[in-house]
C-alpha positions in Angstrom: -94.9 -89.5 125.6 -95.2 -92.2 128.2 -97.6 -92.5 131.1 -97.1 -95.5 133.5 -99.9 -96.0 135.9 -99.7 -98.2 139.0 -101.2 -98.7 142.4 -104.5 -100.4 141.6 -105.7 -103.6 143.3 -108.4 -105.2 145.4 -109.7 -103.3 148.4 -112.7 -103.8 150.7 -115.5 -101.2 150.8 -114.3 -98.3 152.9 -110.7 -98.9 152.1 -108.1 -96.7 150.4 -105.7 -96.9 147.5 -103.2 -94.5 146.0 -102.7 -94.5 142.3 -99.5 -93.2 140.7 -98.8 -92.2 137.2 -95.1 -91.6 136.2 -94.8 -89.5 133.1 -92.0 -88.9 130.6 -91.4 -87.5 127.2 -92.8 -84.1 127.7 -92.3 -81.1 130.0 -94.4 -82.3 133.0 -94.8 -79.1 135.0 -96.5 -77.1 132.2 -99.4 -79.5 131.6 -102.6 -80.3 133.3 -102.9 -83.9 134.3 -106.1 -86.0 134.4 -107.4 -89.2 135.9 -110.2 -91.0 134.1 -111.9 -94.3 134.9 -114.0 -96.8 132.9 -116.2 -99.4 134.4 -117.4 -102.4 132.4 -120.2 -101.3 130.1 -119.8 -97.7 130.9 -118.2 -94.7 129.2 -114.9 -93.5 130.3 -115.4 -90.6 132.7 -113.1 -87.8 134.0 -112.5 -88.3 137.7 -110.2 -85.5 138.5 -107.7 -83.1 137.1 -104.9 -80.9 138.3 -103.6 -77.8 136.5 -100.0 -76.7 136.2 -100.7 -74.3 139.0 -102.1 -77.0 141.3 -105.7 -76.2 141.0 -107.9 -79.3 141.2 -111.3 -80.4 140.1 -113.3 -83.5 140.8 -116.4 -85.2 139.5 -119.2 -85.0 142.1 -119.2 -88.6 143.0 -115.7 -88.5 144.4 -115.6 -85.1 146.0 -114.4 -85.3 149.6 -113.0 -88.8 149.1 -110.4 -88.5 146.3 -107.4 -86.2 146.2 -105.3 -85.6 143.1 -101.8 -84.2 143.5 -98.6 -83.9 141.5 -94.9 -84.0 142.2 -93.2 -82.0 139.4 -89.8 -83.1 140.6 -90.7 -86.7 140.0 -93.0 -86.1 137.0 -95.7 -88.1 138.8 -99.3 -87.5 139.4 -101.2 -89.3 142.2 -104.8 -90.1 143.0 -105.4 -90.8 146.7 -108.7 -92.6 147.0 -110.4 -93.0 150.3 -113.8 -94.5 151.4 -113.9 -96.6 148.3 -117.2 -98.2 147.4 -118.2 -100.7 144.7 -119.2 -97.9 142.4 -115.6 -96.8 142.2 -114.5 -100.1 140.7 -113.0 -99.5 137.3 -109.9 -99.3 135.2 -108.2 -96.0 136.0 -106.2 -94.1 133.4 -104.0 -91.1 133.6 -104.1 -88.7 130.7 -102.4 -85.6 129.3 -103.4 -83.6 126.4 -100.5 -82.2 124.3 -101.2 -80.0 121.3 -104.8 -81.4 121.1 -103.6 -85.0 121.2 -104.7 -87.2 124.1 -102.1 -89.5 125.6 -103.1 -92.3 127.9 -101.4 -94.6 130.4 -102.1 -98.3 130.2 -104.7 -98.3 133.0 -104.7 -99.8 136.4 -107.5 -101.9 137.7 -109.3 -101.0 141.0 -111.6 -103.6 142.4 -113.8 -102.9 145.5 -115.3 -106.0 147.0 -115.7 -107.6 150.3 
């Protein structure tokens, strides 16, 4: 199982980024996919997930600003992040759980600063 995250970077407050996570090594379209983030000194938190049927769920702090989506043909999950603020700065990780084992991408850094 491999998860390759990309799309992070430096953005000003109020700006947008789109993260991508390309997956391989498992049957993509039968698994829920997750985005987590971890800021310095804080625990890793679940930001959003999308089920195999396309249902989505978000942590309260990002509702209305972030959108998770998936392209099963490309085995890729996305996280569109709008109206970013400094509290969103973190390393973002994609995740899949297969047979009770968590697999993680390498993380992509999001920095929000003017």
